[in-house]
N, C-alpha and C positions, 0 to 999 in steps of 0.2 A: 567771099562768103557764100555765094550762090553754089559753089562746088562742095561746100562742107557736108551736106547730106550724102552726096555721092561718095565722098572720101570715107565717111563713117560707114556707109553700106559696104564699100569695097574692103575696108579693114575688118568688118564683121564677117564677111564672106571668106576672106583669107584666114582669119582666126579659126573659123568653123572648119574650113578645109584642112588646116594644119592639125586641128584637134582630131578630126576623123582619121587622117593619115597616121597620126601618132598611135591611136588605138588600133587601127588596122595592122600596122607594123608590129606592135606588141603581140597581138593575137597570132600573127604569122610566125613570129619568133617562138612563141610558146608551143604552137602546133608542130613546128620543126623540131623542137626539143623532144617532144614525146615520140615523134617519128624516129628520131635518132636513138632514143632509148629502146624502141622496139627493135631496131637493127641489132642491138646488143643481145636481145633475147633470141633473135633469129640465128645468130652465130652459134649460140649454145644449143638451141634446139636441133640445128643441123648436125652438130657434133653428137648429140644424143641419138638422132636417127641413124647416123653412121655406125654407132656402137652396137645397136640392137641386132642387126643381122649376124654379126660375129658372135654375139651372146647366144642367139638361137642356134647357130651352127655348132657351137661348142656343146650346147645342151642336147642337141639332137642325138648324138651318139649314146647318151645315157638315158634319154627319155623317149625311147623308140615307141613305147605304147601310149605316149601322151601327145600324139600328133596334133590333135584338135587344139590343145593349149598353145603349142608352138605356132600353128597357123593363125590363131587368134591374135597372137602378139605381132606377127608380121603384118596381118591385115590392119590392126590398129595403128601400127607404125606408118604404113603407107597412107592411111586416111589422115593421120595427124600431119604427115609431111605435105600432103596436098593442101590441107587447111592452112598450114603455115605459109605456103607459097602465096595463097590468096591474101592472108593477113599481112605478109611482108610487103606485098605490092600496094596494099591500101590499109595501113594501120589506123587511119582515121575513120574507117568504115566499121561501125559497131557490129554489123552482122558478120563481117569477116573475123573479128576478134571473138565474137560469141561462138562461131563455128570452130575456131581453134580451141577455145576453152573446152567445148564438148569433146572434141577429138583427143585433146590431151588428157582429159579425165578418163576417157575410155582406155587410152594407152597406159596410163598409170595403173588402172585396174588390171589390165591384161598382164603387165609386168609384175604386179603384186602376186597374181596367181602363179606365174612362172617361178618366182622366187620362193613362194610358199611350197610349191611342188618340189622344187630342187632340194628343200630341206629333208625330204624323204629319201634322197639318194646321196648317201655319204660319199660315194666316189665322185659324184659331180661337185659336191661341196668342196672336196679336197683338190679338185682339178685346178692347177695353177693358172691356166688361161682363164677359166671361169672366174676365179678370185680376182685376177687383174682387171678383167672386163667389168666385173661388179664394182670394183673400187673406182675405176674410171667413170662409170655411169653415176655412181654416188657423188663423185666430185663434180660432174657436169650438172647433176640435179641441184646441187648447192649453188652453182654459178647461175643457173636458170632462176632460182629463187631470188638471188640478189638483183639480177637484171630485171626480173618482173617487178620487184619492189621499186626500183628506180623508174621504170616505165609508169607504174601506178601513181607514183609521186608526181611525175611530170604531167600525167593526164589530169590528176586532181587540181594541180595549179592552173592548167589550161582551162578546165571546166569552170573553176571558180572565177577566173579572170573574165571568161566569156559571159558569165551570168551577172556580173556586177553592172550596176548602172553607172555611167551611160554606155559602157562597153556593149551591153546587150542590144542597144539601139543600133550600133554599128555591126555587130556580129550577124544579126538576122539577114539584112539585105546582102551581105557579102558571103553568105552561106557558110559561116563558121558553126558547124554542127557539134553537138556534144560528143565527146570521145568516150569509148568503153574501157573500163578497167579490165585488166587481165587477171582473173582469179581462177585457180584450179581447185575444184572440189575433190578432196581426197575420198576414196571409197569408204574409209572408216567413219567419216563424218556423215555419210549418207545413210549408213546402217543405223537402225534403232538400237539403243543400248540394250544389252542382254541383262535381264533382271532374273535372279534366281530366288525363289521363295522356299527352297529346301533348307535343311539344317546346315 
């Protein structure tokens, strides 16, 4: 009977340790899921970055007087590619994801200007290579959107699990920080709506 308090204390310590280990492992699993989900985005973004130089090269022959626009697309592509490398290395780092979000928004805007400009050049629009590259880019954009949704879902589950009690008590000392959603702001959403008061 004299060992009963020691046995009870040992059982409580073991139960607490098992509980903490269980929460820790669940958080690790969820963090690895959103990292894997980001890896799927990374694959599609690299595909997109590979297509852009070919698109610009095709457009160059037709848009000789639009050099500034073409250079802006390549610069935005290079910036986004570098931001993606940082985010792929550390998808759990909110600043890396935010940097990628900003770079991708800029790239989307630059591509939008290129495509708007290409509308004024019927020969470019009719170019088979340009049409094929545009189709591949559009297909890749759709895959990026699906991969981004899967990533955001995984991040939301991780963040929710991390914030729940008693998980939050375990998350803080083991450095489980909140993860950043990956959202791209399209240029048309940033512009104020145009209102006309004319007839």
